[in-house]
DSSP file (Angstrom, degrees, kcal/mol; ACC not computed):
  #  RESIDUE AA STRUCTURE BP1 BP2  ACC     N-H-->O    O-->H-N    N-H-->O    O-->H-N    TCO  KAPPA ALPHA  PHI   PSI    X-CA   Y-CA   Z-CA
    1    1 A A     >        0   0    0      0, 0.0     4,-2.2     0, 0.0     5,-0.2   0.000 360.0 360.0 360.0 -39.1   68.0   20.0   46.5
    2    2 A I  H  >  +     0   0    0      1,-0.2     4,-2.3     2,-0.2     5,-0.2   0.932 360.0  50.0 -61.4 -44.5   67.9   23.3   48.2
    3    3 A E  H  > S+     0   0    0      1,-0.2     4,-2.2     2,-0.2    -1,-0.2   0.885 108.2  52.9 -62.9 -39.0   71.3   22.7   49.8
    4    4 A V  H  > S+     0   0    0      2,-0.2     4,-2.1     1,-0.2    -1,-0.2   0.933 110.7  46.7 -61.7 -45.9   72.8   21.7   46.4
    5    5 A H  H  X S+     0   0    0     -4,-2.2     4,-2.2     1,-0.2    -1,-0.2   0.864 110.7  52.8 -66.5 -35.0   71.6   24.9   44.8
    6    6 A R  H  X S+     0   0    0     -4,-2.3     4,-1.7     2,-0.2    -1,-0.2   0.881 107.9  51.5 -66.4 -36.8   72.9   26.9   47.8
    7    7 A Q  H  X S+     0   0    0     -4,-2.2     4,-1.3     2,-0.2    -2,-0.2   0.897 107.8  52.0 -66.0 -39.4   76.3   25.3   47.3
    8    8 A V  H  X S+     0   0    0     -4,-2.1     4,-2.5     1,-0.2     3,-0.5   0.926 110.4  48.7 -60.1 -44.0   76.3   26.2   43.6
    9    9 A L  H  < S+     0   0    0     -4,-2.2    -1,-0.2     1,-0.2    -2,-0.2   0.802 103.2  60.9 -68.5 -28.0   75.5   29.8   44.6
   10   10 A A  H  < S+     0   0    0     -4,-1.7    -1,-0.2     1,-0.2     3,-0.2   0.848 113.4  37.5 -64.6 -32.2   78.3   29.7   47.2
   11   11 A L  H  < S+     0   0    0     -4,-1.3     2,-0.3    -3,-0.5    -2,-0.2   0.828 138.6  14.3 -84.6 -36.0   80.7   29.1   44.2
   12   12 A D    ><  -     0   0    0     -4,-2.5     3,-1.9    -5,-0.2    -1,-0.3  -0.793  63.4-172.2-144.0  93.8   78.9   31.4   41.8
   13   13 A D  T 3  S+     0   0    0     -2,-0.3    -4,-0.1     1,-0.3    -3,-0.1   0.438  85.7  58.5 -73.5   4.0   76.4   33.8   43.4
   14   14 A T  T 3   +     0   0    0     -5,-0.0     2,-0.9    31,-0.0    -1,-0.3   0.266  68.5 132.1-109.8   9.7   75.2   34.9   39.9
   15   15 A N    <>  -     0   0    0     -3,-1.9     4,-2.0     1,-0.2     5,-0.1  -0.493  37.6-168.7 -69.7 104.2   74.1   31.4   38.7
   16   16 A E  H  > S+     0   0    0     -2,-0.9     4,-3.0     1,-0.2     5,-0.2   0.844  82.1  57.0 -65.1 -35.9   70.6   32.1   37.3
   17   17 A E  H  > S+     0   0    0      2,-0.2     4,-2.3     1,-0.2    -1,-0.2   0.918 108.5  46.5 -63.4 -43.2   69.7   28.4   37.0
   18   18 A A  H  > S+     0   0    0      2,-0.2     4,-2.2     1,-0.2    -1,-0.2   0.907 113.5  49.5 -65.3 -41.0   70.4   27.8   40.7
   19   19 A L  H  X S+     0   0    0     -4,-2.0     4,-2.2     2,-0.2    -2,-0.2   0.931 111.5  48.6 -63.0 -45.4   68.4   31.0   41.6
   20   20 A D  H  X S+     0   0    0     -4,-3.0     4,-2.1     1,-0.2    -2,-0.2   0.897 111.2  50.4 -62.0 -40.5   65.5   29.9   39.4
   21   21 A N  H  X S+     0   0    0     -4,-2.3     4,-2.3     1,-0.2    -1,-0.2   0.886 109.0  51.2 -66.1 -37.9   65.5   26.4   40.9
   22   22 A L  H  X S+     0   0    0     -4,-2.2     4,-3.1     2,-0.2     5,-0.3   0.893 106.8  54.8 -65.2 -38.1   65.4   27.9   44.4
   23   23 A V  H  X S+     0   0    0     -4,-2.2     4,-2.5     1,-0.2     5,-0.2   0.956 109.9  46.4 -57.4 -50.4   62.5   30.1   43.5
   24   24 A R  H  X S+     0   0    0     -4,-2.1     4,-2.3     1,-0.2    -2,-0.2   0.916 115.5  45.8 -60.0 -44.1   60.5   27.0   42.4
   25   25 A L  H  X S+     0   0    0     -4,-2.3     4,-2.0     2,-0.2    -2,-0.2   0.930 114.0  47.0 -66.6 -45.5   61.5   25.0   45.5
   26   26 A F  H  X>S+     0   0    0     -4,-3.1     5,-2.4     2,-0.2     4,-0.6   0.866 112.2  51.0 -67.5 -35.1   60.7   27.9   47.9
   27   27 A L  H ><5S+     0   0    0     -4,-2.5     3,-1.0    -5,-0.3    -1,-0.2   0.947 110.6  48.8 -63.3 -47.7   57.4   28.6   46.2
   28   28 A R  H 3<5S+     0   0    0     -4,-2.3    -2,-0.2     1,-0.3    -1,-0.2   0.858 118.0  40.4 -60.0 -36.1   56.4   24.9   46.4
   29   29 A L  H 3<5S-     0   0    0     -4,-2.0    -1,-0.3    -5,-0.2    -2,-0.2   0.418 106.5-125.6 -94.1   0.4   57.4   24.8   50.1
   30   30 A S  T <<5 +     0   0    0     -3,-1.0     2,-1.3    -4,-0.6    -3,-0.2   0.875  52.1 157.8  54.9  40.9   55.9   28.3   50.9
   31   31 A R     >< +     0   0    0     -5,-2.4     4,-2.4     1,-0.2    -1,-0.2  -0.673   9.5 170.6 -95.0  80.1   59.2   29.4   52.4
   32   32 A W  H  >  +     0   0    0     -2,-1.3     4,-2.7     1,-0.2     5,-0.2   0.842  68.8  54.2 -67.5 -38.6   58.6   33.1   51.9
   33   33 A H  H  > S+     0   0    0      1,-0.2     4,-1.2     2,-0.2    -1,-0.2   0.917 114.0  42.7 -63.6 -41.8   61.5   34.5   53.9
   34   34 A D  H  > S+     0   0    0      1,-0.2     4,-1.5     2,-0.2    -2,-0.2   0.899 113.1  53.9 -68.0 -39.5   63.9   32.4   51.8
   35   35 A L  H  X S+     0   0    0     -4,-2.4     4,-2.7     1,-0.2     5,-0.2   0.900 103.1  55.5 -63.4 -42.0   62.0   33.3   48.6
   36   36 A K  H  X S+     0   0    0     -4,-2.7     4,-2.5     1,-0.2    -1,-0.2   0.880 105.7  53.1 -60.5 -36.2   62.2   37.0   49.2
   37   37 A D  H  X S+     0   0    0     -4,-1.2     4,-2.0     2,-0.2    -1,-0.2   0.892 109.8  47.5 -65.8 -38.4   66.0   36.8   49.4
   38   38 A V  H  X S+     0   0    0     -4,-1.5     4,-2.7     2,-0.2    -2,-0.2   0.927 112.4  48.7 -69.0 -44.4   66.2   35.0   46.1
   39   39 A Y  H  X S+     0   0    0     -4,-2.7     4,-2.5     1,-0.2     5,-0.2   0.912 111.0  51.1 -61.0 -41.2   63.9   37.5   44.4
   40   40 A A  H  X S+     0   0    0     -4,-2.5     4,-2.2    -5,-0.2    -1,-0.2   0.911 111.2  48.0 -62.0 -41.6   66.0   40.4   45.8
   41   41 A R  H  X S+     0   0    0     -4,-2.0     4,-2.1     2,-0.2    -2,-0.2   0.906 110.9  50.8 -65.5 -41.6   69.2   38.8   44.5
   42   42 A Q  H  X S+     0   0    0     -4,-2.7     4,-1.4     2,-0.2    -2,-0.2   0.903 110.9  48.8 -63.9 -39.6   67.6   38.2   41.1
   43   43 A A  H  < S+     0   0    0     -4,-2.5    -1,-0.2     1,-0.2    -2,-0.2   0.905 110.4  51.7 -64.8 -40.4   66.5   41.9   41.0
   44   44 A E  H  < S+     0   0    0     -4,-2.2    -1,-0.2     1,-0.2    -2,-0.2   0.871 113.5  43.9 -62.4 -38.3   70.0   42.9   42.0
   45   45 A L  H  < S+     0   0    0     -4,-2.1    -1,-0.2    -5,-0.1    -2,-0.2   0.671  86.4 113.3 -82.3 -18.2   71.5   40.9   39.2
   46   46 A A     <  -     0   0    0     -4,-1.4    -3,-0.0    -3,-0.2    -4,-0.0  -0.315  40.4-176.7 -62.7 131.3   69.1   41.9   36.5
   47   47 A T        +     0   0    0     -2,-0.1    -1,-0.2     5,-0.0     3,-0.0   0.688  65.6  74.1 -99.0 -24.0   70.7   43.9   33.8
   48   48 A E  S  > S-     0   0    0      1,-0.1     4,-2.4     2,-0.0     3,-0.2  -0.784  78.0-138.8 -91.4 130.8   67.5   44.6   31.8
   49   49 A P  H  > S+     0   0    0      0, 0.0     4,-2.8     0, 0.0     5,-0.2   0.870 102.5  54.5 -56.3 -38.6   65.1   47.2   33.4
   50   50 A A  H  > S+     0   0    0      1,-0.2     4,-2.2     2,-0.2     5,-0.1   0.916 110.4  45.8 -63.6 -41.9   62.0   45.1   32.5
   51   51 A R  H  > S+     0   0    0     -3,-0.2     4,-2.4     2,-0.2    -1,-0.2   0.903 112.5  50.8 -66.5 -41.4   63.5   42.0   34.3
   52   52 A K  H  X S+     0   0    0     -4,-2.4     4,-2.5     2,-0.2    -2,-0.2   0.932 111.6  47.5 -61.9 -45.9   64.5   44.1   37.3
   53   53 A K  H  X S+     0   0    0     -4,-2.8     4,-2.7     1,-0.2    -2,-0.2   0.909 110.6  52.7 -61.4 -42.1   61.0   45.6   37.6
   54   54 A E  H  X S+     0   0    0     -4,-2.2     4,-2.1    -5,-0.2    -2,-0.2   0.933 111.8  44.9 -59.9 -47.5   59.4   42.2   37.2
   55   55 A R  H  X S+     0   0    0     -4,-2.4     4,-2.4     1,-0.2    -1,-0.2   0.901 113.9  49.8 -65.1 -41.3   61.6   40.7   40.1
   56   56 A L  H  X S+     0   0    0     -4,-2.5     4,-2.7     2,-0.2    -1,-0.2   0.892 109.0  52.4 -64.9 -38.6   60.9   43.7   42.3
   57   57 A F  H  X S+     0   0    0     -4,-2.7     4,-2.0     2,-0.2    -2,-0.2   0.932 111.2  45.7 -63.9 -44.2   57.2   43.5   41.7
   58   58 A V  H  X S+     0   0    0     -4,-2.1     4,-2.1     2,-0.2    -1,-0.2   0.892 111.8  52.9 -65.1 -38.8   57.1   39.9   42.7
   59   59 A L  H  X S+     0   0    0     -4,-2.4     4,-2.5     1,-0.2    -2,-0.2   0.921 107.4  51.9 -60.9 -43.8   59.3   40.7   45.7
   60   60 A G  H  X S+     0   0    0     -4,-2.7     4,-2.6     1,-0.2    -2,-0.2   0.888 108.1  51.8 -59.2 -39.7   56.8   43.4   46.7
   61   61 A Q  H  X>S+     0   0    0     -4,-2.0     4,-3.1     2,-0.2     5,-0.8   0.893 108.4  50.6 -64.9 -39.6   54.0   40.9   46.5
   62   62 A V  I  X>S+     0   0    0     -4,-2.1     5,-2.3     1,-0.2     4,-1.1   0.945 112.7  46.2 -63.6 -47.2   55.8   38.5   48.7
   63   63 A Y  I  <5S+     0   0    0     -4,-2.5     6,-3.3     3,-0.2    -2,-0.2   0.926 121.5  39.0 -58.3 -44.2   56.4   41.3   51.3
   64   64 A D  I  <5S+     0   0    0     -4,-2.6     4,-0.4     4,-0.2    -2,-0.2   0.979 127.8  24.7 -72.5 -59.1   52.8   42.4   51.1
   65   65 A R  I  <5S+     0   0    0     -4,-3.1    -3,-0.2    -5,-0.2    -2,-0.1   0.877 131.9  28.4 -82.2 -40.0   50.8   39.2   50.8
   66   66 A E  I  <<S+     0   0    0     -4,-1.1    -3,-0.2    -5,-0.8    -4,-0.1   0.852 130.9  29.9 -95.0 -37.7   52.9   36.5   52.3
   67   67 A L  S   <S-     0   0    0     -5,-2.3    -3,-0.2    -6,-0.2    -4,-0.2   0.527  89.3-137.9-101.2  -6.8   55.0   38.3   54.9
   68   68 A Q        +     0   0    0     -4,-0.4     2,-0.8    -6,-0.3    -4,-0.2   0.874  52.5 145.5  48.9  43.1   52.5   41.1   55.8
   69   69 A D     >  +     0   0    0     -6,-3.3     4,-2.2     1,-0.2    -1,-0.2  -0.767  20.0 173.5-110.0  83.6   55.4   43.5   55.8
   70   70 A A  H  > S+     0   0    0     -2,-0.8     4,-2.9     1,-0.2     5,-0.2   0.868  74.9  56.6 -61.8 -38.4   53.7   46.7   54.4
   71   71 A A  H  > S+     0   0    0      1,-0.2     4,-2.2     2,-0.2    -1,-0.2   0.930 111.0  42.1 -62.1 -45.5   56.8   48.9   55.0
   72   72 A R  H  > S+     0   0    0      2,-0.2     4,-2.3     1,-0.2    -1,-0.2   0.864 113.6  53.3 -70.5 -34.7   59.1   46.7   53.0
   73   73 A A  H  X S+     0   0    0     -4,-2.2     4,-2.8     2,-0.2     5,-0.2   0.933 109.8  48.3 -63.3 -44.4   56.4   46.2   50.3
   74   74 A I  H  X S+     0   0    0     -4,-2.9     4,-2.5     1,-0.2    -2,-0.2   0.925 111.0  50.6 -60.3 -45.4   56.1   50.0   50.0
   75   75 A E  H  X S+     0   0    0     -4,-2.2     4,-1.6    -5,-0.2    -1,-0.2   0.894 112.1  47.8 -59.5 -40.6   59.9   50.4   49.8
   76   76 A T  H  X S+     0   0    0     -4,-2.3     4,-1.2     2,-0.2    -2,-0.2   0.931 112.8  46.1 -69.3 -46.0   60.0   47.8   47.1
   77   77 A Y  H  X S+     0   0    0     -4,-2.8     4,-1.8     1,-0.2    -2,-0.2   0.862 110.2  55.5 -65.7 -34.0   57.2   49.3   45.0
   78   78 A T  H  X S+     0   0    0     -4,-2.5     4,-1.8    -5,-0.2    -1,-0.2   0.871 102.8  55.4 -65.0 -36.0   58.7   52.8   45.4
   79   79 A S  H  X S+     0   0    0     -4,-1.6     4,-1.1     1,-0.2    -1,-0.2   0.826 104.6  54.2 -67.2 -28.9   62.0   51.5   44.0
   80   80 A I  H  X S+     0   0    0     -4,-1.2     4,-2.6     1,-0.2     3,-0.4   0.926 107.9  49.3 -65.7 -43.8   60.0   50.4   40.9
   81   81 A L  H  < S+     0   0    0     -4,-1.8    -2,-0.2     1,-0.2    -1,-0.2   0.808 103.3  60.6 -66.9 -28.1   58.7   53.9   40.6
   82   82 A D  H  < S+     0   0    0     -4,-1.8    -1,-0.2     1,-0.2    -2,-0.2   0.871 112.9  38.5 -63.2 -34.5   62.2   55.3   40.9
   83   83 A M  H  < S+     0   0    0     -4,-1.1    -2,-0.2    -3,-0.4    -1,-0.2   0.864 138.1  13.1 -79.8 -38.6   63.0   53.3   37.8
   84   84 A D    ><  -     0   0    0     -4,-2.6     3,-1.9    -5,-0.1    -1,-0.3  -0.788  60.6-170.4-144.8  93.0   59.7   53.9   36.0
   85   85 A P  T 3  S+     0   0    0      0, 0.0    -4,-0.1     0, 0.0    -3,-0.1   0.628  88.1  59.4 -61.5 -12.5   57.5   56.7   37.4
   86   86 A D  T 3   +     0   0    0     -5,-0.1     2,-1.0     4,-0.0     3,-0.1   0.254  67.5 130.0-100.3  12.4   54.7   55.6   35.1
   87   87 A D    <>  -     0   0    0     -3,-1.9     4,-2.0     1,-0.2     5,-0.1  -0.551  37.7-170.2 -73.7 103.6   54.4   52.0   36.3
   88   88 A V  H  > S+     0   0    0     -2,-1.0     4,-2.6     1,-0.2     5,-0.2   0.861  81.1  55.9 -65.1 -38.6   50.7   51.7   36.9
   89   89 A D  H  > S+     0   0    0      1,-0.2     4,-2.1     2,-0.2    -1,-0.2   0.912 109.1  46.5 -62.8 -42.3   50.9   48.4   38.7
   90   90 A A  H  > S+     0   0    0      2,-0.2     4,-2.5     1,-0.2    -1,-0.2   0.897 112.1  51.6 -66.6 -39.7   53.3   49.8   41.3
   91   91 A L  H  X S+     0   0    0     -4,-2.0     4,-2.5     2,-0.2    -2,-0.2   0.914 110.2  48.4 -62.8 -42.4   51.1   52.9   41.7
   92   92 A Q  H  X S+     0   0    0     -4,-2.6     4,-2.1     2,-0.2    -1,-0.2   0.889 111.0  50.5 -66.2 -38.4   48.0   50.7   42.3
   93   93 A A  H  X S+     0   0    0     -4,-2.1     4,-2.5    -5,-0.2    -2,-0.2   0.923 112.5  46.8 -64.1 -43.1   49.9   48.6   44.9
   94   94 A L  H  X S+     0   0    0     -4,-2.5     4,-3.2     2,-0.2     5,-0.3   0.874 107.1  58.3 -66.4 -36.6   51.1   51.7   46.7
   95   95 A D  H  X S+     0   0    0     -4,-2.5     4,-1.8     1,-0.2    -1,-0.2   0.954 111.5  41.3 -53.6 -52.3   47.5   53.1   46.6
   96   96 A R  H  X S+     0   0    0     -4,-2.1     4,-2.4     1,-0.2    -2,-0.2   0.907 117.1  47.5 -64.5 -43.9   46.3   50.0   48.4
   97   97 A L  H  X S+     0   0    0     -4,-2.5     4,-2.5     2,-0.2    -2,-0.2   0.892 110.9  49.9 -69.2 -40.2   49.2   49.9   50.9
   98   98 A Y  H  X>S+     0   0    0     -4,-3.2     5,-2.3     2,-0.2     4,-0.5   0.888 112.6  48.6 -66.1 -37.1   49.1   53.6   51.7
   99   99 A L  H ><5S+     0   0    0     -4,-1.8     3,-0.8    -5,-0.3    -2,-0.2   0.938 112.7  48.3 -63.4 -46.5   45.4   53.3   52.4
  100  100 A Q  H 3<5S+     0   0    0     -4,-2.4    -2,-0.2     1,-0.2    -1,-0.2   0.872 117.6  40.3 -61.8 -39.6   46.0   50.3   54.6
  101  101 A T  H 3<5S-     0   0    0     -4,-2.5    -1,-0.2    -5,-0.1    -2,-0.2   0.385 109.2-122.4 -94.5   3.4   48.8   52.0   56.5
  102  102 A E  T <<5 +     0   0    0     -3,-0.8     2,-1.3    -4,-0.5    -3,-0.2   0.854  55.6 154.2  58.9  40.1   46.9   55.3   56.7
  103  103 A R     >< +     0   0    0     -5,-2.3     4,-2.3     1,-0.2    -1,-0.2  -0.692  15.8 174.6 -94.9  80.0   49.7   57.2   55.0
  104  104 A W  H  >  +     0   0    0     -2,-1.3     4,-2.3     1,-0.2    -1,-0.2   0.858  69.5  47.8 -64.9 -42.9   47.3   59.9   53.8
  105  105 A Y  H  > S+     0   0    0      2,-0.2     4,-1.8     1,-0.2    -1,-0.2   0.893 113.3  49.1 -69.2 -37.0   49.8   62.4   52.2
  106  106 A D  H  > S+     0   0    0      1,-0.2     4,-2.0     2,-0.2    -1,-0.2   0.905 110.0  52.8 -64.4 -39.7   51.6   59.6   50.4
  107  107 A L  H  X S+     0   0    0     -4,-2.3     4,-2.8     1,-0.2     5,-0.2   0.901 104.6  55.7 -61.8 -40.9   48.3   58.3   49.2
  108  108 A L  H  X S+     0   0    0     -4,-2.3     4,-2.6     1,-0.2    -1,-0.2   0.929 106.9  49.9 -56.9 -45.0   47.4   61.8   47.9
  109  109 A G  H  X S+     0   0    0     -4,-1.8     4,-2.2     1,-0.2    -1,-0.2   0.899 111.7  47.6 -60.8 -41.5   50.6   61.8   45.8
  110  110 A V  H  X S+     0   0    0     -4,-2.0     4,-2.4     2,-0.2    -1,-0.2   0.908 111.5  50.1 -67.3 -42.0   49.8   58.4   44.3
  111  111 A L  H  X S+     0   0    0     -4,-2.8     4,-2.0     2,-0.2    -2,-0.2   0.912 110.7  49.9 -63.7 -41.4   46.3   59.4   43.5
  112  112 A E  H  X S+     0   0    0     -4,-2.6     4,-1.7    -5,-0.2    -1,-0.2   0.927 111.0  49.3 -61.8 -44.2   47.5   62.5   41.8
  113  113 A R  H  X S+     0   0    0     -4,-2.2     4,-1.5     1,-0.2    -2,-0.2   0.890 108.6  53.4 -63.4 -38.6   50.0   60.5   39.7
  114  114 A Q  H  X S+     0   0    0     -4,-2.4     4,-1.6     1,-0.2    -1,-0.2   0.876 105.7  53.4 -64.9 -36.3   47.3   58.1   38.8
  115  115 A T  H  < S+     0   0    0     -4,-2.0    -1,-0.2     1,-0.2    -2,-0.2   0.878 107.7  52.0 -65.1 -35.2   45.1   60.9   37.5
  116  116 A E  H  < S+     0   0    0     -4,-1.7    -1,-0.2     1,-0.2    -2,-0.2   0.836 115.4  40.8 -68.0 -31.9   48.0   62.1   35.3
  117  117 A L  H  < S+     0   0    0     -4,-1.5    -1,-0.2    -5,-0.1    -2,-0.2   0.654  90.1 105.7 -92.1 -16.8   48.4   58.6   33.8
  118  118 A S     <  -     0   0    0     -4,-1.6     6,-0.0    -5,-0.1    -3,-0.0  -0.414  46.6-168.5 -72.9 137.1   44.8   57.6   33.3
  119  119 A A        +     0   0    0     -2,-0.1     2,-0.6     5,-0.0    -1,-0.1   0.511  67.3  86.9 -95.1  -8.2   43.4   57.7   29.8
  120  120 A S     >  -     0   0    0      1,-0.2     4,-2.1     2,-0.0     5,-0.2  -0.830  62.6-157.4-101.2 122.5   39.9   57.3   31.1
  121  121 A A  H  > S+     0   0    0     -2,-0.6     4,-2.4     1,-0.2     5,-0.2   0.880  97.1  54.6 -62.4 -37.8   37.9   60.4   32.0
  122  122 A A  H  > S+     0   0    0      1,-0.2     4,-2.2     2,-0.2    -1,-0.2   0.890 108.0  48.9 -64.0 -38.5   35.6   58.3   34.3
  123  123 A E  H  > S+     0   0    0      2,-0.2     4,-2.8     1,-0.2    -1,-0.2   0.900 109.8  51.5 -68.2 -39.3   38.6   56.9   36.2
  124  124 A V  H  X S+     0   0    0     -4,-2.1     4,-2.9     2,-0.2     5,-0.2   0.914 109.3  50.8 -62.7 -42.2   40.0   60.5   36.6
  125  125 A V  H  X S+     0   0    0     -4,-2.4     4,-2.2     2,-0.2    -2,-0.2   0.934 111.9  47.3 -59.3 -46.3   36.7   61.6   38.0
  126  126 A S  H  X S+     0   0    0     -4,-2.2     4,-2.1     2,-0.2    -2,-0.2   0.917 113.7  47.1 -62.5 -44.3   36.7   58.7   40.5
  127  127 A L  H  X S+     0   0    0     -4,-2.8     4,-2.1     2,-0.2    -2,-0.2   0.914 111.8  50.0 -64.9 -42.8   40.3   59.3   41.5
  128  128 A R  H  X S+     0   0    0     -4,-2.9     4,-2.3     1,-0.2    -1,-0.2   0.866 109.1  52.6 -65.3 -34.8   39.7   63.1   42.0
  129  129 A H  H  X S+     0   0    0     -4,-2.2     4,-2.7    -5,-0.2    -1,-0.2   0.918 107.8  51.5 -64.8 -41.7   36.6   62.3   44.1
  130  130 A R  H  X S+     0   0    0     -4,-2.1     4,-2.4     2,-0.2    -2,-0.2   0.889 107.9  52.8 -60.5 -38.5   38.8   60.0   46.2
  131  131 A I  H  X S+     0   0    0     -4,-2.1     4,-2.4     2,-0.2    -1,-0.2   0.934 110.0  47.7 -62.1 -45.8   41.2   62.9   46.6
  132  132 A G  H  X S+     0   0    0     -4,-2.3     4,-2.4     1,-0.2    -2,-0.2   0.916 111.9  49.6 -60.7 -43.4   38.4   65.2   47.8
  133  133 A S  H  X>S+     0   0    0     -4,-2.7     4,-3.5     2,-0.2     5,-0.6   0.887 109.4  52.5 -63.0 -39.2   37.2   62.5   50.2
  134  134 A L  I  X>S+     0   0    0     -4,-2.4     5,-2.2     1,-0.2     4,-1.4   0.932 110.9  46.1 -63.3 -46.5   40.7   62.1   51.6
  135  135 A W  I  <5S+     0   0    0     -4,-2.4     6,-2.8     3,-0.2    -2,-0.2   0.907 120.5  40.8 -61.5 -40.9   41.0   65.8   52.2
  136  136 A S  I  <5S+     0   0    0     -4,-2.4    -2,-0.2     4,-0.2     4,-0.2   0.959 126.2  26.9 -73.4 -52.6   37.6   65.9   53.8
  137  137 A E  I  <5S+     0   0    0     -4,-3.5    -3,-0.2    -5,-0.2    -2,-0.1   0.864 132.6  24.0 -86.8 -38.4   37.5   62.8   55.9
  138  138 A K  I  <<S+     0   0    0     -4,-1.4    -3,-0.2    -5,-0.6    -4,-0.1   0.832 130.6  33.8 -99.3 -37.7   41.1   61.9   56.8
  139  139 A L  S   <S-     0   0    0     -5,-2.2    -3,-0.2     2,-0.1    -4,-0.2   0.519  90.7-139.9-100.9  -6.8   43.0   65.2   56.6
  140  140 A K        +     0   0    0     -6,-0.4     2,-0.6    -4,-0.2    -4,-0.2   0.862  52.5 139.4  52.7  45.2   40.1   67.4   57.8
  141  141 A D     >  -     0   0    0     -6,-2.8     4,-2.3     1,-0.1    -1,-0.2  -0.856  27.5-178.9-120.8  94.0   40.8   70.2   55.3
  142  142 A A  H  > S+     0   0    0     -2,-0.6     4,-2.6     1,-0.2     5,-0.2   0.850  79.9  55.0 -63.6 -36.6   37.5   71.5   54.0
  143  143 A N  H  > S+     0   0    0      2,-0.2     4,-2.2     1,-0.2    -1,-0.2   0.945 111.6  42.5 -64.2 -47.4   39.1   74.1   51.6
  144  144 A R  H  > S+     0   0    0      2,-0.2     4,-2.5     1,-0.2    -1,-0.2   0.882 113.5  53.5 -66.8 -36.7   41.3   71.5   49.9
  145  145 A A  H  X S+     0   0    0     -4,-2.3     4,-2.8     2,-0.2    -2,-0.2   0.935 108.9  49.1 -62.0 -45.1   38.4   69.0   49.8
  146  146 A T  H  X S+     0   0    0     -4,-2.6     4,-2.4     1,-0.2    -2,-0.2   0.907 110.4  50.9 -61.3 -42.6   36.2   71.7   48.1
  147  147 A E  H  X S+     0   0    0     -4,-2.2     4,-1.7     2,-0.2    -1,-0.2   0.925 111.8  47.4 -60.2 -44.4   38.9   72.5   45.6
  148  148 A A  H  X S+     0   0    0     -4,-2.5     4,-1.5     1,-0.2    -2,-0.2   0.920 112.2  49.2 -64.2 -43.4   39.2   68.8   44.7
  149  149 A Y  H  X S+     0   0    0     -4,-2.8     4,-2.4     1,-0.2    -1,-0.2   0.867 107.3  55.4 -65.0 -35.4   35.5   68.3   44.4
  150  150 A Q  H  X S+     0   0    0     -4,-2.4     4,-1.7     1,-0.2    -1,-0.2   0.860 104.4  54.1 -65.3 -34.3   35.2   71.4   42.2
  151  151 A R  H  X S+     0   0    0     -4,-1.7     4,-1.0     2,-0.2    -1,-0.2   0.874 107.9  50.6 -65.7 -36.0   37.8   69.8   39.9
  152  152 A V  H >X S+     0   0    0     -4,-1.5     4,-2.7     1,-0.2     3,-1.0   0.953 110.4  48.2 -64.0 -48.9   35.5   66.7   39.7
  153  153 A L  H 3< S+     0   0    0     -4,-2.4    -1,-0.2     1,-0.3    -2,-0.2   0.772 103.0  62.0 -66.9 -25.1   32.5   68.8   38.8
  154  154 A A  H 3< S+     0   0    0     -4,-1.7    -1,-0.3     1,-0.2    -2,-0.2   0.831 114.3  35.7 -66.2 -30.0   34.5   70.6   36.1
  155  155 A M  H << S+     0   0    0     -4,-1.0    -2,-0.2    -3,-1.0    -1,-0.2   0.827 138.9  14.0 -88.7 -36.6   34.9   67.2   34.4
  156  156 A D    ><  -     0   0    0     -4,-2.7     3,-2.0    -5,-0.1    -1,-0.2  -0.759  61.7-173.2-144.3  90.8   31.4   65.8   35.3
  157  157 A P  T 3  S+     0   0    0      0, 0.0    -4,-0.1     0, 0.0    -3,-0.1   0.612  87.5  52.7 -63.4 -11.3   28.9   68.3   36.6
  158  158 A T  T 3   +     0   0    0     -5,-0.1     2,-0.9     4,-0.0    -5,-0.1   0.257  68.3 137.2-108.0  12.5   26.4   65.5   37.4
  159  159 A H    <>  -     0   0    0     -3,-2.0     4,-2.3     1,-0.2     3,-0.4  -0.449  40.5-160.1 -65.7 102.8   28.8   63.3   39.5
  160  160 A E  H  > S+     0   0    0     -2,-0.9     4,-2.6     1,-0.2     5,-0.2   0.868  82.8  52.9 -59.0 -46.2   26.3   62.4   42.3
  161  161 A P  H  > S+     0   0    0      0, 0.0     4,-2.0     0, 0.0    -1,-0.2   0.883 112.9  46.5 -60.0 -34.7   28.8   61.4   45.0
  162  162 A T  H  > S+     0   0    0     -3,-0.4     4,-2.2     2,-0.2    -2,-0.2   0.900 110.4  51.7 -72.7 -40.7   30.7   64.7   44.6
  163  163 A L  H  X S+     0   0    0     -4,-2.3     4,-1.3     1,-0.2    -1,-0.2   0.910 112.3  47.4 -60.9 -41.4   27.4   66.7   44.7
  164  164 A Q  H  < S+     0   0    0     -4,-2.6    -2,-0.2     1,-0.2    -1,-0.2   0.894 109.9  52.7 -66.4 -40.0   26.4   65.0   47.9
  165  165 A A  H  < S+     0   0    0     -4,-2.0    -2,-0.2    -5,-0.2    -1,-0.2   0.879 107.7  51.2 -65.2 -37.3   29.9   65.6   49.4
  166  166 A L  H  <        0   0    0     -4,-2.2    -1,-0.2     1,-0.3    -2,-0.2   0.798 360.0 360.0 -71.6 -27.5   29.7   69.3   48.7
  167  167 A E     <        0   0    0     -4,-1.3    -1,-0.3    -5,-0.2    -2,-0.2   0.515 360.0 360.0 -67.1 360.0   26.3   69.6   50.3
């Protein structure tokens, strides 16, 4: 069946039905390298931004979870943010990946962006505390850490983890 669908694509490389069928087959067979190529092709062919983002997000998941290719996953999620800087799912994926790969300055940017998009004051406090911890523990910049922690206390003067960190 895979070969038949590949032959169809050889004749018409935009045939969505053949691409969808290959997705189902490759998922069933856990053929992640082949699957990533199909998702990439579907994203390339997508004319609607929502469909393109959806395909890119799934592609990022394949790179991340199945192929353990953090660099390609990061590249894929970043391309989603290029299309939509407010995509919370892509930001959260990058948050996790930058932490995992110890890309501290990139993580700072993602955390800052998440604070801008969050509607929850408690979440902003938590994110700002993480920023302070990052400056303190990973980047060894006490001044920036103190500034970040002061921003937390301006929002929540009783935030215990921040009070402890400042001590």
